[in-house]
C-alpha positions as CSV (number, residue, x, y, z in Angstrom):
1,M,0.0,-0.7,-0.6
2,N,1.2,3.7,-0.9
3,T,2.3,6.5,1.6
4,A,-0.8,8.0,0.0
5,A,-3.3,5.1,1.1
6,T,-2.3,5.3,4.2
7,N,-2.2,8.6,5.3
8,Q,-6.8,8.8,4.1
9,L,-6.9,5.7,6.7
10,T,-8.7,6.2,10.3
11,S,-9.3,4.2,13.0
12,F,-12.8,3.2,13.7
13,S,-12.5,4.4,16.7
14,A,-12.6,7.8,14.7
15,H,-14.7,7.2,12.0
16,L,-17.5,5.8,14.9
17,D,-16.4,9.3,16.5
18,L,-17.1,11.5,12.8
19,Q,-19.8,9.6,12.8
20,Y,-22.0,9.7,16.3
21,G,-19.6,11.8,18.4
22,K,-17.2,11.1,20.8
23,K,-17.5,8.8,23.9
24,G,-19.7,11.1,26.4
25,T,-22.1,12.5,23.8
26,A,-26.0,11.5,24.0
27,E,-26.1,9.7,20.2
28,R,-22.9,7.9,21.2
29,D,-23.9,6.6,24.1
30,L,-27.0,5.2,22.0
31,Y,-25.4,4.1,19.4
32,E,-22.5,2.0,22.2
33,A,-25.6,0.9,23.6
34,E,-27.2,-0.3,21.5
35,F,-24.1,-2.3,19.5
36,E,-23.5,-4.1,23.3
37,A,-27.5,-5.9,22.8
38,F,-26.6,-6.2,19.1
39,K,-24.0,-9.1,20.5
40,L,-25.7,-9.8,22.8
41,G,-28.9,-11.2,20.1
42,V,-25.9,-12.4,18.4
43,M,-23.5,-14.6,21.8
44,L,-27.6,-16.2,22.8
45,Q,-28.2,-17.0,19.2
46,E,-25.1,-18.7,18.3
47,L,-24.9,-19.8,22.1
48,R,-28.7,-22.4,20.8
49,K,-27.1,-22.8,17.3
50,E,-24.1,-24.7,19.0
51,Q,-26.4,-26.3,21.3
52,G,-29.2,-27.8,18.2
53,L,-32.2,-25.9,20.2
54,T,-34.7,-24.2,17.7
55,Q,-36.0,-20.8,19.3
56,E,-38.6,-23.0,19.7
57,Q,-36.7,-25.7,22.3
58,L,-34.4,-23.0,23.6
59,A,-38.2,-21.2,24.8
60,E,-39.5,-24.3,26.2
61,K,-36.1,-24.9,28.5
62,C,-36.2,-21.9,29.8
63,G,-40.2,-21.0,30.6
64,T,-41.1,-18.0,27.9
65,T,-41.7,-17.8,24.1
66,K,-40.1,-18.2,21.1
67,N,-41.6,-15.0,20.0
68,Y,-39.7,-13.7,23.1
69,I,-36.1,-15.3,22.6
70,S,-36.7,-13.7,18.5
71,R,-36.8,-10.9,20.2
72,I,-34.2,-10.4,22.2
73,E,-31.8,-12.1,19.6
74,N,-32.4,-9.8,16.9
75,D,-33.0,-6.7,19.5
76,A,-31.4,-7.5,23.4
77,S,-31.7,-3.9,24.3
78,D,-34.4,-4.8,27.1
79,I,-33.7,-7.8,28.9
80,R,-33.8,-7.9,32.0
81,L,-30.9,-9.2,33.7
82,S,-33.2,-12.4,36.0
83,T,-34.4,-13.7,32.7
84,L,-30.9,-12.9,30.9
85,M,-29.4,-15.8,33.7
86,R,-32.7,-17.9,33.5
87,I,-32.1,-18.6,29.7
88,I,-28.6,-18.5,30.1
89,R,-28.7,-20.7,33.1
90,D,-31.9,-23.0,32.4
91,G,-32.4,-22.9,28.7
92,L,-28.6,-23.2,27.2
93,G,-26.7,-25.3,30.4
94,G,-24.7,-21.9,31.5
95,Q,-23.0,-19.4,33.7
96,L,-23.7,-16.3,33.5
97,K,-20.5,-14.0,34.7
98,I,-20.5,-10.0,34.3
99,T,-17.7,-7.9,34.1
100,V,-16.6,-4.1,34.9
101,D,-14.8,-2.3,32.8
102,F,-14.3,1.5,33.5
């Protein structure tokens, strides 16, 4: 790659700053929260598929509905912690561990 092309590259963080504002702004905070929810939904979907479960089977195992599992996998922004724990524990046989980063 030539130097001129290299000078035009920006980091992903810089791209986010331009697109959504700096960290700490309302628009960037909303983006970050929605992205975390998206990652959670994808993670749950992958875990379910790894275990060979349909959404309906997972719902039955953890006492919820297929529609709710689908909603979580596609937009997990309003999932309750107790529900997430039940899905991980009862539905997927795992244990939820939470960390806080600063």
